[in-house]
Each structure stands twice: as C-alpha cells, then as structure tokens.
N, C-alpha and C positions, 0 to 999 in steps of 0.2 A: 260333531269334534270324536276326532279321535283322542280319547286320556291314552296315553304313554307311561309306559313305567317300570320301571328303575326293581330292581330287585338284586340284593345279596347275598353272599353269606356273612354270617356271624357267627366271630367265636365267640370256643370261652376266654376266660380272662389265661388260664392258665397257659397259655400260647402266649404269651406277651408280658419283659420281665420288666420294672415296675423298680426304679429306680429313684435320689433323687439325686436334681442341678444347683449347680449355685443360684440363689432367689440372682430375679428379674426380678428389676424393680418395678416395673411395673402392673403388675403381678400385684407384690403388694407390697401395691397403694393401697390404703384408707377411703373405700367413697368419694371423699372432701377430696385428696389431693388427686384423683383422680379427674379431678368436678378440673383441680387449677391447673392442673395441666394439664388439658386439653382446651378449657381461655388460655391457657399464652401461647399451645400452640393455634389454637386459629389466629389469636394478634398476631401474633409472628407472621406465621406463611402465606394466614388473608384470604383464611377462605376454612371452608367446612372438612368434615376428622370425619377418617371412613372408615373403619376397624369392620375389619372378617375372624370370623369364628367360625371352628369348626366340632363339630354336632359328632361324637367317635363310639359308636355304641359296639359293645363284647355281649359274652352269655354265659350268665352267674348266675346256676342254678335253677335252670332251665330256663328265660328269662332276660331284659333283651335291658340293660344298665348303661347309662350316660357314664363316658370317660369324665373326671372335673379335675382341674387345680387344685390343688386347698392351697392356704396365705399363705408366707410362714407364720404369719399372727393365730396359726388355725381359727379366724373367727368371720372364710368367706375361701366359696367355692367358683372357682369362676370360672369356662371354655376355654380352652386353649382358643388364643388366637389373639391376636394384635392389632396397633395402623399398620396401616398401606405407607406406605413413601416415597412423598412428593406425588408425580404423574402412573405409575409404581397399578402395574392393571393385575384388580382382584385376584386371581389364579395362580398368575408364576406371585404375587402378593402372600398367599396361603401360605404356597407350597410351601416358601422361603420361612414361614413363620413357626411351620409345622417342622420343616427339620431344626429350626432355633432349640424348638419348647422341646420335642418331642422323641427326633431321632441321636440313639444313642454318638458318646463324645469315644473317639478309640485313641489311645498313647498308644505311639511307633515306638523306635532308638531307631534313631538314624543315623549309616558312618557319615564316620569325614572324609571327604574328599579321594583318598583313595575304599576299595571295595573292599579288603581283606579287612577284616574285626579285628585287631592285633591287640595283644595287652600296653591298657595305659595312652592307649589312641584314643580320641580324643568322640562323643556321642550326641547326640545331644534329642533327645525326650520333642516331639513333635503332639500337637492333639490335632484333630482333628472331624467330624463334624459326619458320621455316613447319611451322605444322603438317600431315601426313603423314597418312590415311585405314588406317589399319594394324588390319587381318586379324584376328582371335584364332583362330587354324582348327583346334587340336589340342592340348589336354591328353597331357603327354609322354609325363612323369614327374615324380611326389613322392620325396622329399631326409628325412630328419626325425634335427635334429642331436638326437644321447640329450645329449649331458654340452656341457662346457666345452671342448673341443680339437676335431681336423679330419676328424671321419667321423662323415659323414654314413647313416644304414644307410636302400634301401626301404622300410622298418617299422617302426613302432618298439619298442623290444625293450619284450619283456615285463615287466620290471622298472623298468620309467619309468612314470613316473606327469605330468608335465610336462620333457616335449619343450620343449629350448631353440630353436630354432627349424626351419619346414616353406622346408621349395627347390621350386618350382612350378617345369617347365619347360611352354615350349605353343613348339610352332610356330605360324611366322608370315610367311604367303608375302610375298615385297617386289612392294614395285611394280617395272611397270614397268621407269618409269628413276625416279633420284633419287640 
C-alpha cells in the first residue's frame, strides 16, 4: 500500500498581520453556552451538528506553532472554524468560515451614480471581505460528541445510535502573506 505524503511551506509569523475583528458570538460562548446552543440547533434542525475546524501552522522562532483564537473573556483558546449550514459541503463550509474569521475586511468609498467626485457629492462607505484562496490539505481527525456534555470521543461509542455532533479538523496551509 503506497503512502501519500503532503508537504507545504511554513512561513514566519511576521508575514501575517494580526488584527482584531468584531466579536464572534460562537467563539465567545462558554462551554455550557456552546452545549446549550448545539442542543437547541439539534432539536430545531433535527439532526447531528457538523463542525469543521482548521489547524493553521506558522514558523515562529524556528519551531512550528498552531494559530488559535483567544476568546474575549481571555479564558479559552479555539481553532478557527464553526458549524456547517444545512447540507453545505465541508470543504466549501470551511473556506466560508475561514473567510469570515480570518480574511481582512476592507472599507471602500463608493461614488454616487456619477463617476466624477465633486465636492459635496454623496459617497458611501462599504465594507467587504477580501477572500483568500484557501487550500484544504488533510483531514487530521474526527471527534464525536455522544451526549450533551463536554466529552468528545475519537470514535462513536457502541451504545450510541445517534451522536450529537461530529467535529472534523483539517490541516490548512496558510498563504505566504496575508
């Protein structure tokens, strides 16, 4: 059986601009809040929740480091990621989530209907997310939440017929600069 290998470049942390974004309601939840949110979604949407997360590596002081989000309460660290929406593909969903959480937001000045900007003319400020070309490399692990508690398992326990949540973690190489 042939073994496939995947290699990619690790770029220094100094290649990246680290900024703050508006708080993300999911990232700032406590563990109990997260469990109650998942339970509510499970009951209203009628099924197991699918979460995808990205493991992002950078080179810092000649060693690989994993990038994590720090919650506003400064009490937890989390991988970038989130829940898939409906029947969303896991790769497209992870790319969407990474754009929402990591891509820079640009504010632009848009002109009114006339193309020439005259003094006193109306201009609007619009914001948009600058999408990145994310490459989803490898599935690293799958974890299962069997019941509404904090415990995840690397397998579905034999006595569980309907797991509550599936968490997949993927290796995602960062672009050279962003």
